[in-house]
KEKE-125109 format. One record per residue (C-alpha): residue number from 1; x, y, z. Coordinates in Angstrom, 3 decimals, always signed. Example, Ala and Ser with C-alpha at 12.3 -4.5 7.8 and 13.67 -1.06 7.14 Angstrom:
atom n: 1 c1: +12.300 c2: -4.500 c3: +7.800
atom n: 2 c1: +13.670 c2: -1.060 c3: +7.140
//
This chain:
atom n: 1 c1: -0.292 c2: +0.407 c3: +0.002
atom n: 2 c1: +1.263 c2: +3.513 c3: -0.929
atom n: 3 c1: +2.246 c2: +5.985 c3: +1.755
atom n: 4 c1: +0.516 c2: +9.111 c3: +2.503
atom n: 5 c1: +3.284 c2: +11.082 c3: +0.525
atom n: 6 c1: +4.035 c2: +8.555 c3: -2.767
atom n: 7 c1: +0.002 c2: +9.570 c3: -3.522
atom n: 8 c1: +0.630 c2: +13.286 c3: -2.602
atom n: 9 c1: +3.899 c2: +13.746 c3: -4.542
atom n: 10 c1: +2.021 c2: +11.782 c3: -7.909
atom n: 11 c1: -0.842 c2: +13.960 c3: -7.297
atom n: 12 c1: +1.159 c2: +16.950 c3: -7.085
atom n: 13 c1: +3.270 c2: +15.984 c3: -10.104
atom n: 14 c1: +0.683 c2: +15.490 c3: -12.131
atom n: 15 c1: -0.929 c2: +18.710 c3: -11.550
atom n: 16 c1: +2.030 c2: +20.330 c3: -12.852
atom n: 17 c1: +2.580 c2: +19.102 c3: -15.839
atom n: 18 c1: +1.652 c2: +21.272 c3: -18.256
atom n: 19 c1: +4.065 c2: +23.932 c3: -16.417
atom n: 20 c1: +6.832 c2: +21.323 c3: -17.044
atom n: 21 c1: +6.351 c2: +20.955 c3: -20.288
atom n: 22 c1: +6.560 c2: +24.592 c3: -20.451
atom n: 23 c1: +9.744 c2: +24.569 c3: -19.129
atom n: 24 c1: +11.266 c2: +21.548 c3: -20.640
atom n: 25 c1: +9.260 c2: +20.671 c3: -23.656
atom n: 26 c1: +11.319 c2: +21.823 c3: -26.354
atom n: 27 c1: +14.643 c2: +21.145 c3: -24.456
atom n: 28 c1: +13.262 c2: +17.912 c3: -24.508
atom n: 29 c1: +12.183 c2: +17.422 c3: -28.090
atom n: 30 c1: +15.927 c2: +18.203 c3: -28.497
atom n: 31 c1: +17.528 c2: +15.702 c3: -26.420
atom n: 32 c1: +15.262 c2: +12.957 c3: -27.015
atom n: 33 c1: +16.938 c2: +11.905 c3: -30.756
atom n: 34 c1: +15.965 c2: +8.003 c3: -30.175
atom n: 35 c1: +15.859 c2: +5.548 c3: -33.127
atom n: 36 c1: +12.761 c2: +3.674 c3: -33.719
atom n: 37 c1: +12.599 c2: -0.016 c3: -32.836
atom n: 38 c1: +15.352 c2: +1.089 c3: -29.975
atom n: 39 c1: +15.066 c2: -0.496 c3: -26.439
atom n: 40 c1: +14.570 c2: +2.582 c3: -24.066
atom n: 41 c1: +14.336 c2: +1.656 c3: -20.072
atom n: 42 c1: +13.599 c2: +5.596 c3: -18.172
atom n: 43 c1: +14.701 c2: +5.979 c3: -14.685
atom n: 44 c1: +11.601 c2: +7.676 c3: -12.693
atom n: 45 c1: +9.128 c2: +8.170 c3: -15.361
atom n: 46 c1: +7.003 c2: +9.576 c3: -12.474
atom n: 47 c1: +2.924 c2: +10.438 c3: -14.189
atom n: 48 c1: +4.797 c2: +9.541 c3: -17.497
atom n: 49 c1: +5.448 c2: +13.072 c3: -18.932
atom n: 50 c1: +7.944 c2: +11.859 c3: -21.044
atom n: 51 c1: +6.241 c2: +9.298 c3: -22.909
atom n: 52 c1: +5.193 c2: +12.327 c3: -25.569
atom n: 53 c1: +8.158 c2: +12.409 c3: -26.323
atom n: 54 c1: +9.589 c2: +9.473 c3: -27.964
atom n: 55 c1: +8.826 c2: +8.027 c3: -31.759
atom n: 56 c1: +6.807 c2: +5.230 c3: -32.067
atom n: 57 c1: +8.217 c2: +1.759 c3: -32.834
atom n: 58 c1: +10.296 c2: +1.877 c3: -29.695
atom n: 59 c1: +10.386 c2: -0.197 c3: -26.419
atom n: 60 c1: +9.995 c2: +1.438 c3: -23.385
atom n: 61 c1: +10.997 c2: +0.227 c3: -20.049
atom n: 62 c1: +10.079 c2: +2.335 c3: -17.267
atom n: 63 c1: +11.140 c2: +2.018 c3: -13.399
atom n: 64 c1: +9.507 c2: +3.017 c3: -10.830
atom n: 65 c1: +9.485 c2: +3.333 c3: -7.394
atom n: 66 c1: +5.860 c2: +5.186 c3: -6.892
atom n: 67 c1: +3.227 c2: +3.116 c3: -7.301
atom n: 68 c1: +1.280 c2: +5.955 c3: -7.191
atom n: 69 c1: +2.349 c2: +6.971 c3: -10.253
atom n: 70 c1: +1.403 c2: +3.642 c3: -12.048
atom n: 71 c1: -2.255 c2: +4.619 c3: -12.912
atom n: 72 c1: -0.754 c2: +8.508 c3: -14.725
atom n: 73 c1: +1.835 c2: +6.113 c3: -17.134
atom n: 74 c1: -0.719 c2: +3.583 c3: -17.836
atom n: 75 c1: -3.479 c2: +6.005 c3: -18.860
atom n: 76 c1: -0.378 c2: +7.965 c3: -20.887
atom n: 77 c1: +0.196 c2: +4.615 c3: -22.807
atom n: 78 c1: -2.618 c2: +3.373 c3: -23.814
atom n: 79 c1: -2.425 c2: +6.746 c3: -26.261
atom n: 80 c1: +0.571 c2: +5.770 c3: -27.455
atom n: 81 c1: +1.728 c2: +3.026 c3: -30.582
atom n: 82 c1: +4.282 c2: +1.459 c3: -28.956
atom n: 83 c1: +5.908 c2: -1.786 c3: -26.647
atom n: 84 c1: +5.812 c2: -0.994 c3: -23.152
atom n: 85 c1: +7.168 c2: -2.857 c3: -19.583
atom n: 86 c1: +6.564 c2: -0.442 c3: -16.365
atom n: 87 c1: +8.675 c2: -2.116 c3: -13.585
atom n: 88 c1: +8.528 c2: -1.012 c3: -9.735
atom n: 89 c1: +12.189 c2: -0.538 c3: -8.673
atom n: 90 c1: +14.523 c2: +1.721 c3: -7.800
atom n: 91 c1: +18.005 c2: +2.919 c3: -10.244
atom n: 92 c1: +20.410 c2: +1.530 c3: -8.054
atom n: 93 c1: +19.310 c2: -1.939 c3: -8.851
atom n: 94 c1: +17.926 c2: -2.483 c3: -12.309
atom n: 95 c1: +16.284 c2: -5.526 c3: -12.863
atom n: 96 c1: +17.601 c2: -5.370 c3: -16.638
atom n: 97 c1: +20.216 c2: -7.839 c3: -18.375
atom n: 98 c1: +23.466 c2: -6.191 c3: -19.076
atom n: 99 c1: +24.206 c2: -4.232 c3: -22.309
atom n: 100 c1: +20.607 c2: -4.693 c3: -23.400
atom n: 101 c1: +19.444 c2: -1.246 c3: -24.114
atom n: 102 c1: +19.555 c2: +1.871 c3: -26.682
atom n: 103 c1: +19.102 c2: +4.365 c3: -24.567
atom n: 104 c1: +18.466 c2: +5.205 c3: -20.845
atom n: 105 c1: +16.522 c2: +8.350 c3: -19.859
atom n: 106 c1: +16.883 c2: +10.473 c3: -16.497
atom n: 107 c1: +14.831 c2: +13.358 c3: -16.610
atom n: 108 c1: +14.800 c2: +15.850 c3: -12.860
atom n: 109 c1: +15.068 c2: +12.361 c3: -11.152
atom n: 110 c1: +18.903 c2: +11.622 c3: -10.043
atom n: 111 c1: +18.177 c2: +14.392 c3: -7.096
atom n: 112 c1: +15.437 c2: +11.690 c3: -5.661
atom n: 113 c1: +17.846 c2: +8.780 c3: -5.856
atom n: 114 c1: +19.422 c2: +6.984 c3: -2.661
atom n: 115 c1: +23.107 c2: +5.916 c3: -4.237
atom n: 116 c1: +23.738 c2: +8.303 c3: -7.332
atom n: 117 c1: +27.442 c2: +6.392 c3: -7.994
atom n: 118 c1: +25.103 c2: +3.223 c3: -7.926
atom n: 119 c1: +22.736 c2: +4.558 c3: -10.373
atom n: 120 c1: +25.432 c2: +5.651 c3: -12.541
atom n: 121 c1: +27.142 c2: +2.258 c3: -12.718
atom n: 122 c1: +24.153 c2: +0.457 c3: -13.456
atom n: 123 c1: +22.878 c2: +2.993 c3: -15.718
atom n: 124 c1: +26.577 c2: +1.939 c3: -17.304
atom n: 125 c1: +26.062 c2: -1.533 c3: -17.154
atom n: 126 c1: +22.563 c2: -2.065 c3: -18.680
atom n: 127 c1: +23.652 c2: +0.091 c3: -22.234
atom n: 128 c1: +24.835 c2: -1.703 c3: -25.039
atom n: 129 c1: +28.079 c2: -0.662 c3: -25.743
atom n: 130 c1: +27.134 c2: +2.120 c3: -28.763
atom n: 131 c1: +24.207 c2: +3.005 c3: -26.122
atom n: 132 c1: +23.444 c2: +6.597 c3: -25.070
atom n: 133 c1: +22.457 c2: +7.900 c3: -21.896
atom n: 134 c1: +19.909 c2: +10.754 c3: -21.917
atom n: 135 c1: +19.544 c2: +13.033 c3: -19.299
atom n: 136 c1: +17.873 c2: +16.780 c3: -17.951
atom n: 137 c1: +19.254 c2: +16.961 c3: -13.997
atom n: 138 c1: +19.127 c2: +19.604 c3: -11.716
atom n: 139 c1: +21.726 c2: +18.019 c3: -9.262
atom n: 140 c1: +24.086 c2: +20.003 c3: -7.738
atom n: 141 c1: +27.867 c2: +18.638 c3: -8.802
atom n: 142 c1: +31.397 c2: +20.558 c3: -8.678
atom n: 143 c1: +31.501 c2: +22.353 c3: -11.728
atom n: 144 c1: +28.213 c2: +23.633 c3: -12.404
atom n: 145 c1: +26.948 c2: +23.665 c3: -8.108
atom n: 146 c1: +23.637 c2: +25.642 c3: -8.779
atom n: 147 c1: +23.285 c2: +25.014 c3: -12.824
atom n: 148 c1: +20.682 c2: +22.725 c3: -14.571
atom n: 149 c1: +22.793 c2: +19.819 c3: -16.411
atom n: 150 c1: +21.665 c2: +18.679 c3: -19.618
atom n: 151 c1: +23.458 c2: +16.433 c3: -22.001
atom n: 152 c1: +24.088 c2: +13.317 c3: -23.630
atom n: 153 c1: +26.441 c2: +10.662 c3: -22.327
atom n: 154 c1: +27.950 c2: +7.828 c3: -24.714
atom n: 155 c1: +28.576 c2: +4.398 c3: -23.130
atom n: 156 c1: +32.568 c2: +4.597 c3: -23.858
atom n: 157 c1: +35.330 c2: +4.527 c3: -21.047
atom n: 158 c1: +34.445 c2: +8.424 c3: -20.116
atom n: 159 c1: +31.619 c2: +7.637 c3: -18.236
atom n: 160 c1: +32.185 c2: +6.515 c3: -15.255
//
């Protein structure tokens, strides 16, 4: 059974979708250059707000720890034309085979993971050698302690 805080967060995020789309929609459209027939893993899809930016004919896997988000995601998935699977879990232990994902997507979610280094290690583990990690985050780092981070990373030796 979901906690009251999980219910509130799901409700709150669903009410703010139009503002989030206005703030980040153009940036997401530019960032999410995903090939057809790709296998996509989204970490913490929340209410499913990113689903509208994906092309048709992909295989989408969402890993979401808050069960209250599922009804919002499932409603959006009914309107889309791609294969989808929603998994209850967290980014620190992704239940997906090694080297099996073309794209890992993370938007405004890494601030809520318990162990960011372990999450990044898991992302690298599940990505195919030519896979890409597409992210838009607002967590602080030593180079940009107050700025948003938007970008992508290829699964290569520089991805630590």
